[in-house]
C-alpha angles and dihedrals in degrees: 000000000000094000098046096085121070119221123229092255090057089048091052091050090051089048094240116152113252112236104245111200116154093258111199098194121028111238129193122233115278089254087075096042107126110220108212113221109237119224113245115250128184114245117255125237137188113269109169139005121206117195107188108118121083094215142028112316107234110173143024137187135178123221116241093253094052091233098115143011135206129218130193126203149183086263085076095240134112116220124198118205134191102243098212093048092044091053090059092040093242115180093235096050091115108085103178143343117222119206126191109097116099096202137036115308107236105171136038135174135169117218116238094209104038135042088251137127118199122205136183129192147183086259088078088249125134111189136187114210123199104221092201092063098017089229131129105250101174141026125199109211125196114077112118094205142010118328111229104175138032132182135168122225110250097228109013127064093249133120126203124205130183128193155154092296085076095242137101114223124206114208133193102236095214105039094035088225122142106245097185139001105209105209129179107088118108096210144024117323099228104170138034140187128189125196138179093237131055127309081045095178128045120185129194118199142193086239082077095246132113120212129200113208136208101225097198094053097031089229135128113256100183139004119207112205101175097111120084095197138049114296104227101161139043128179136180131194120229095225104058139028099251133101136197131219127203129210136152091267099053146311114266128200121211140186106256098218100057109001096252111168114248106176147315122250103211132186106064105113113196141056106303107221100166141027133179133174128195133206090262090065096253112145121195123198116190124193142202092255094055095258116144124196122192115203138184098245093209100056104016093242111154105219099175136027116186142155124232115239116237113226116259113281093032126125120244087248089064092075104108140118119219104171138009135183136173116226117245094269092051091229097104128052123198122201125190112213149194093241087070093253136120111219126201117205130190138182118273101253093199095057121101137169087269097054095039108025122183109261094235094170095062092038091055090047091051094048092051093046091052092047089057092055113101097248 
């Protein structure tokens, strides 16, 4: 209750020693801790499983019309599926298989303004596919090692790739020239975000830092060193200027304009490989051990913890999520997994706030416990 905690003045009057820990950020007593009310979200459940790849599935992208999606795998191929048919597990969901990479395909992106699909792989290759002819029409040469991440700029004809050579490279889509080489990380660049406003590029690296870049100058504006482990995933909602980073220690939410720290989402143990957030404010974090946590992006409340199910005949070790993406409506979630499957998840339509209430008691407990931490 509000009177249960003694203030420092009362402690001084009683002659009690005041705990002196070098407190970095002054916190109020837990009586003043505001408990944010999480929005209710329906739990998610498995809807369809597609086994088409012959290796781990490493990347996924949706086309801008939400009619199809592409996946890339350790079997070196890119597969393009019809989304509606895939959701009902139709036999002819697979539209086409694109071959050309000679190593696992780690990054995919559809262009919003051209009929192009961009792909990046561990073979150092960055390719541009013309989806009208299904041919590679451009290569972007320059990475010295495997390319682990690829994103397109939302408004300019630029693509950004990040890789094991610890740099992010900005390419002019049309001329194939490297516009910038964003250097500064000490280890693999494993995750990227691009935005229409500064900082227009955000990189997450295995050196456990996040860097925000000035695209015009090609220089680092800010470095965020809060994480203790490799940053392998970044996600950004469409409706507000914030972003979230995922590492094995926690997920951390930041202000998009300047990189101010907002809060940590704690409780997902495991190496976070993938994150996705939809317009409803549902955030998914998927880990190396197949664990999936669903969070309310606004408050950081984890409303569902589940494990993915490896397809029959798999080893236990083949539980693992490498990539995840919501479709454009936010009603379907696709995960790319270590059991060589692509899984499609949807919200449980029978759930309601009565059947799956928010566990406010534990949420309150968690908020207060975290407010008592030093920073």
